[in-house]
N, C-alpha and C positions, 0 to 999 in steps of 0.2 A: 791489700789490694791497691793497686797504682791508679792515679787519676786517669790515665790514658785506658786502662781497662774499664773503669767505672764509665768513662764516657762512651766507649764502644758499647758497653751494656744499656746504657741508657739510650743510645742512639737505636740500637737495636729494638729496644722496647718500644720506642717512640714510632719507629718503623712498622713493627708488629701491631701495634694499636692503629696506627694509621690505616694500614691494610684491612685492618678487622672493621674499622668504622667505613672504609669504602666499600668493603664486601658486604656490609650490611646495607650500604645506600644502593648499590647495585641490585641487591637480592629484592630490596622493597621497590626499586624502580621497576624491574621486571616482573615482580608480582602484581604490582598496581597496573602495569600494561596488560599483563595476561587477564586481571578481573575486568580492567576496562573493555578488552575484546570480548570477555564472555557477556559482560552487561550488555554491550552494543549490539552483540549476535543475538541474545535474547530478545533485546527489545525491538531489532528489525523483525525477528521471527512474529512477535506478537503483533507488530503493526501490519506485516504481511497477512497475517492470518485473519484481523479485523477488516482488511480490505477486502479479502475474498469472500469472506462471510457476508460482509455487507453488499458486495455486489451480487452475491447470489440472492439476498434479500431484496434488492432493486429490482432483479428479473422477476420475482415472484409478485411483488408490489405491482410491477408493469403489467403483468397478467390479470391481477385484480381490476386495474383501470380499463384494460381492453375489454374484459368479460363486461364490466359494468356498463362501458360504452355500448356494447353490442346489444345488452338488455335494453339500454335506454331507447335504441331504435325500434324494438320490436314491440315495446308496451306502450301504455299510456297512465295518464293520471297518478293515482297514489303510488303504483309500483315505479312507475318512471321517477317519481320524485325521491323514493327511497334508494334506488339504483343511482340518481345523481348525488344524494348525500354520501352512498359508500364510495362512489368515485372521487369526491372531493376528499373524503377521507384518506383514501389511497394515495392520492395525489399529494396530501400533505405528507404522509409518511415517506413517499418517494423522495420529496424534496429533503426531509429530515435526514435520510439514509445517504442522498447526496453529499449534504454537508458533512456527514461522518466521514465518508469517504475522502473528501476534500481535506478534512483536519487530518486524517491518518496520513495522507500522502504528504502534507506540509511537515509532520513530525519525521517521517520517512526520509525527507529530502535533507533535513537537518541531520541525520545519521550516517546515510548511506553515500556511497560514490556517485560520482558524475552520471554513469550510464543509468543508474537506478532513477536518479532525478528526472533524466531524458525520458524514460519510460513512464514514470510515474505521472509527468507532465502530459504525456500523449494519452494515457488512460483518463485523465481529467478533461482532456479536450475533447475525448469521444463521449464521456459521460455529460459534459455541458451540452453538446450536440442532442443527446438523448433528452436531457432536462428540457430542452427548447421545444422539441417534439412533444412530449408530454404536456407542456403547460400550453402549447397552441392547440393540441388536442382538447385540453380542458374547456377551452374557449369555444370549441366549435362541436359540432355532431360528428360522431365516429362514422366510419364505412368500413367495408371489407378489406380495403386495402390497409386500413389501419394495422391488422394483424401482420400482413406479410412484411410492411415496412418497419414495423417496431421488432419483430423477429429477426429482420437481418440487420437492425441496429443492435439487437442483443448479441448476435454473433459477432460484429464489430467490437463491443465491448468486451466479450469474453476473450477474444483474440488478443487484445490490448492488455488484459489481466493477465493471460497466460504468459505473454512475453515479459511483463514485468516480473512475475514470480521467477520465469527463468534468469531474469538479470540479477535480482536478488540473491538466487542461490550462487550465482557466479560471484557476486560481490562478496558474499560468505566464504566463498571458497568450498559449496558444497556441490556435488555431483548434480548436473543437469537431468531431471527425468520428465521434464515437460512433454506430453504425447503430442498436443495440439502445437503446430508452428504456424507462424504469419508467413505468407508470401514474401520473398526476400525483396521485392520492389515496394511493399508496404514497409518494410524494416527499415530500407534506405530513407523513405519518406520520414519515418521516426527520427532516425540518427541525424537529419541534416539540421 
C-alpha cells in the first residue's frame, strides 16, 4: 500500500470519525432541546393547574368570609364571637392562598413567554384588589352590598384567570378551548 493511499484512508477515517462525533453532538443537543421543551411544558402545565385550583379555593374562602360576615350582622354574643373567629381564620387562609398564586405566577413568569407574563401580572393585579377588599372588610362590619361587590370581583378574577389560561395554551402551542372570553376593551388594557 502506498503512502498516498494510506493518507487517503486515514483522512477518510478521520472525516468519518469527525462526522460521527458531530452527529452524536447534534443528536444530543436535539434530544436535550426536546427534553427541555417537554420539561418546560410539564412545569408550565403544573403551575397553571396550581393557579387554577388555588383561585377556585380563593373563591370558596371568600364565600366563607362573606357568610361569616352576614352571620355576624344577624347574631350577638357567643355566636357572633365564634363567627368572628371563623371569619378571621378564613381571611388568613385567603391571604395564604393569595401568596400561593403569587409564588406560582412568579415561577410561571420565569418559564413562559412575554404574553403569559403580561396576563399573569394582570391576574395578580386583580387578585391584589380583591385582597385589599377582603382585608378592608375584615376591619369593618359587612353589609348586603358585600356579596354583590365581591361576586363582581370574583367575575373579574375568573375572567383574568381564563385569559391567562388561554395565553398559556397558546404559548405552549396547544389549541385554545376557553369558553369564557374577556371583552376586547379589557384585553387591550391588559396588553398595554
